[in-house]
N, C-alpha and C positions, 0 to 999 in steps of 0.2 A: 487265843496266844500270843503274845507277845514277838514278834518277827525278827527281831534283833537281841539275840539273848549273847550268843557267843560262837567266836568264830574259832571251828571245829575240824583241825588239820589234821589232829592228831589224838589217838585214845590211847591211854588215858593222858588226859591234861597233865601238864608240867607240875601245875600244882596240886596235883594228888601224888607227886613223888616224895619221900621221907628219905633222910639219912640212912644208910643201910647198916646193920650192928648184928651181926658182923659182918664187915665187908666181903663180898664174896671173891675169890680169885676169877680172871675173866677166863683163863683156861676151863675151866670148871664152868662156866656158864656156856661157853662154845660149845663147849663138848657133845658131840651125837647132835648138834642141831643143823639143819640143810643148809648149805655154805656154794652151791653149784651158780646161786644167780642173786648174790647178796649187793644193798646198793651201799653207796659211798657218801657219807656229806661232812663236809671238812667248816668248817666254823670259823671266819674270823670279826671278830668282834671289836671293829672300828669302825668309828662315821665321823668324817668333816663337820657335820653338826645332827642334833636329833630331832625331828622333825616333832611336831607337838602330838601329834597321833601315838607314837610311837613306844611299846612296851616290848621291846626285843631287846635281847639281853647283847648289849653294846655301850662301848664307851666313846666321849666324844675326844677327840685327836690320842696323840700318844708320846708321854716324852722321850727324849733322845735314846735310843736304844731298845724299847718297850718292844717295837715291830720284831727286832730280831734276837731277843730274846723270847717272844713267841713263840716265832718259826723255831726256833731250838726246840722249846718245849716241846712244841708239835710232833718234831721227828720223833724226840722222845716217846713220846706215846703210840707213835708212829709203829714203832720199835714191838714195845709192849703188847700192843694189840696184832700185829701180824702175826707175833707169836702164841700168840691164843687161839689161831684159828687155825683150819687144817692145813696141810700144805696143800692140798689141790682144791682149797676157798678160791672164789673165783666170782669177781664184781660184772655185774649188770650193765650197772646205772652209776655217775658219778655228777654231785651238785657241789659248788661251792657259795656259801650264803654268809649272810649276817645279819645285824653289821653289814659292810660293805665291802667285799675280796679286793675292789677295786681301788680301796682306800690304799692296799700295798701298791709301793713304785712299782714297776714294770721288772726293775732285778729282783726284786722281793716275791713274784706272780711265779718268775721264772724257778727261784727258788721252792715255792709254796708247788707247784707241777711237779719236779724234781723229786723231791722229799716223798711225796704220796705215791708217784711213780715207783719210786724205788724199794719204799717200805710197805707200800700194800701188794704190791705185784700189777697192777691196776694200768692200764693201757688206756689212757685217756685218750689215744687217738682212734680208738677202736670201739669205744662202748658211747653211750651218748652223755655228754658233760652240757651241764647249765651254769653259769654264773650268772650272779646279779650284779650290776651297777648302777650309778648314779650319775647326773648327767656332769657333774663335776667332774668327775673321776674316770670318766670314759673318756679317756685323751688316747690320743693316736698309738703311740709307743705300748701302753698298756693293752692295749685292743688288739694290735700286732701279736705279741705275745699269747695270747687267750685264742687267737685263732688260729697260730701257728701250732698251738699244744693241742687242737683238734676240738675246741669250744662247740658245740653243734646251735646252742640255744643261749641267747644274750639278754638277760630281762632286763630292763630298765626302770626304774620307779618313775615317774613323772606326775603322777597323783592327780596335776592339773596342767590345762595350756594355757590358764587364765592368770596374769600375775597377781590379780589382788585376791584372789582364791589359795594360793601357793602363798600369799603371807599370813592369811586366815588362818591355815593349817600350819603356820608357823616352820614353814617350808620357803626358806630364802633362795627362791632361783627365780630365773625371767625365763620368759619363751625363747628365746635368742639363745639362750646358753644351752636349753632343751632341742632343738633341732637342729644348733650345730652337732651336738655328740648322737643324734638321728641319723647326721649325714655320716658322722664316721663310722657309727656302727655300719651302715650300708654299706660304706667302702669296706670296711675291712670283710665282709662276704661272709657274716653269720647265715649258715641255711637259716633258722628259725629265731625272727624279733618279737621279742614279747615287751607289751608296754603295758604299765601297772596304773590304774586311772583309780579315783578314790569319789564316792559319789555322799550328799550330807554336809558337803564344806558351808560354813556361813557364809552368806551371799550369795551362793549357788542357786541359780534357777531352773528351771528344765531348757531353758536356750542356752544358756551358757556352757551347761551338760552337754549336750548336744554339739554344740562347739569343740569342745575338748575331744569327743569322740570322733570329729570330724577330722580334726586336727591331727588325730592322734592314725584316722583310717588313711589320709594322705601319703603316710609311709608305708601301708599296705603289709602292718604287722600281720604274721602268722598268727601270734595269738595275740590275745586281750586279756587281762585282768580287770575285773571291775571290784572295785570293793565299796561296802558302803564305810562310812566312818564311825569307829566307836571312838568313847572318851573315856578310858582308862583312870584307872588312880594312878599317881604320883610320873601321869605325865604331863609336858607343858600345857596339853588345855584340859586338865582335869579341874581347874576350877572355874571350867565354863559353864554356864548352864543352860542346859537342853531345853527347848522348845516344848511344849507338850504335845505338841502334834508332828515329831519330826521321826518317829517310825511311819505314820504316813508321809511325811515328806520323803525317808528315803526308798520307801517300797514306790513311790511314784515315778523316781529318779530310776530305781532299777529297771520298772518295766519299761521306762523308756527308750532306755541303752539297750536291753535288753533285745526289745523289736526293733531297732534301730540296727541293731549289729547283725540280726536274723536278715533283715532287707537287705542287708549290703554284702550276703553271701557268707558270712561265718554260722557254725552250728554253734550250741550251746554244749559243750562238757560239763559243768557243774554248774552252781548259782553262781560262782566268779569267773570261772573260764570260758573264752570264745575263741577258735579256732576258724580259720577260715578255708575254706571249704576246699578250693583248689590247692593249701598247703602240701609240702611233703608229707606223708605219711609221716605221723608221732611214731617219736625216738624212745619209746620206752622201755626197750630192750626186752628181755626175759622178766623182767624182776616183775613181781604181783606185791602190792602194798598189802593185802588181805595177807599175805602166807610165806612173806620171804622175809630173812632180816635184814637189818640194818645198821652199819657199821658209822658211828659218831664220833669224829677227829677236832678235837679242838674244846675249848671253851665254852661251853653253851650248847653242843651238838648232842644229839642223842641215841642211844643204840637201842635196837630193839631185837630179842630173843624171843623165843614163843613162851619163855616160864619168867622172863624179866625185863621191866624196860628200865635203861638205866640213863645219867647222864650225870654230871656236874650240878653244882650250886645254881641259884639262880634267882636275879633281883631285877630292879628297873631302876630303884636310888641311884644316882650316879655314885658317892661312895660306896655304897655295896657294891655296885659293878666293879669298881675299881680294884676294891680289895679282892675280890673273886678272882678275879684274872691275876692279879699280885700272886697271890697264890697256888695258882696255875703254873703261871712262870716258874714259881719255887720248886715247884714238885720234881721228884726224881723218881720215883717209882708209880709207873701206871699201869699196874696190874691186879689193882684190884677196881671193882664198881665202888661209887661213892655216893651216891643218890640214885632211886628211882622206888619202884613198884611192882609188885610181884603179878603175875596175868593169871588167875584161875582160869578154868573153864569155860566159865558165865563170861565173863571178862573177854576172853578170845572172842567168845560168839559175840557178844555186844560191839566188838572191836570188826569183824568181821562183816556183822550188818548194814553197823554206821558209816565204815567207809566204802561199801559197795552202794549202797543206798543214794547215799550224797553225791553222787555220778550219774550222769544224765543216763548213762546206759542202765545202771540200776545191778541188782543183784541176779545171779545165775541158781535158780534153786536147785537143781541137780547138785552144781559143783557146792554148794552149803551142805547139803545132805551128804555128801560123799564125806566132805571132813567132820561130820558134828553128828549123823546120824538119825538127825530131827530135821524140822522146818522152821523157818522164822516164825510162823503163825504156834507152833506148840512151845516155840521156848520165850515168843515177846508176844503173846494174845492181848494183851493190854494197852501197850504200845500200837501196834500194829492197829489195834480196832481202832483207837484213838487217832491215830493220822486219816482211817478210811472213813469217819465219820465226819471229818472237816476236807473230803474229798484232794485229800493229798496223797494217796497210791492209783497204782495202776498196774494191771498186771496180764501179762501178754506172750504167748511165745517162752514158757518155763522162766520168764522173768518178773522180778518184781521191781516195779520203779517209784519213782514219783511222778505225779503230774507237775503240769507248768505251774500251776500254784505250791505242789508241793517244794518245787527246787528255788521257789521264792523265800517259801520259810525255811529255810536249810539251817540257818541258823539257830531254828526252833526245835527241829527234828534231831537235830543232833545231839543239845542238851538234854532232850526228854528219853535218850537211849542210855544215858551215863546211868550204871550204877546206883543205888544209893550208899554204898562205899566210897564209892569214886565223887559221888556228891558232896558228900558230909568232909572227906580231906580236903576236897576244895573250899569247902566254906570254910573250915578253920585253919586253913592256910593263913601268917602271918604276911601280908605283904608288903616290901622292903625294896 
């Protein structure tokens, strides 16, 4: 089985979403849903440049006035969403992603925090708050705003400390710029620094990969994410021809990076995430990604209830992205869900198993049984037998976990758990 099929960070995948007809009212969707430990995600769909590997929902630059208009629309949406939630709804954690949230000016970041707190009721200083940044936009004034407003985790997209590799990934940055940004981030005093790195870039060798890792380790980041490079349709690298042994190369680089970080005192949390063993306790709040709901604000953000996952339209092509953002900015009525996918009992089981199994700590069997009245082996015998036959499964202490080799093949394990209906919808999705 090929190790690199799809990065599964949410299920069902956004390409399985479809326009909803009729559009359900948000109040109906959230009525009766548990709302004591919600997750809040705010999407800022702007970047100063689109990297060659990027298929996120984002546009490059913004005409004069667009970021202001976007924040205006975000505020209208926040008002509508809060009206749909229970009076006692409470958020357990928050995140600003994108795009690049720090594309916004310091003043705009202040406004983003203000409107988020004012209209959702979340206290950003009282819950874990994660924010994504790029080296060019991690300026001292922006970082000061984020630190003062309670950001507990700052994630910096570096991808490579090698200038030549950065160019190969169509990411125009210099190592000196990256190091300067890291210095400013550390000076700002965020409790958790995360650094993103990518393996599988053209020209990257085992030695250059370890040099990038060591350059990151010099800053003693509390977290490191190691991402395999994917070449996806409609991205800047889409015309690139991949070598026949690319899977083997990436797998070798992954194993080298994993072993290096483990030897340097990091523990593996998932295939991609590594956390320094002596770092402060993880700040996940009371939120459980398997069971609790998520409220998404912004064009590109997704929301999860037990019955429906929903969002706005999605695209990668720059023209299509601009059109969707323009439509979002012009929207006055945010009281309905637009695009999404209903969650059946089977899909809920798959999501719970998938999102648990792809974490190193695995799935607690008693928790699964309490929630669904069955066991994973009863619900998914063929899939689990296939994983076990490949040596990917382990079980001890009432937990079902992936072995080290199973974690290495996480991007095959995840897609293997997709339902036929979701897999068909993804295959039928028209890329744009």
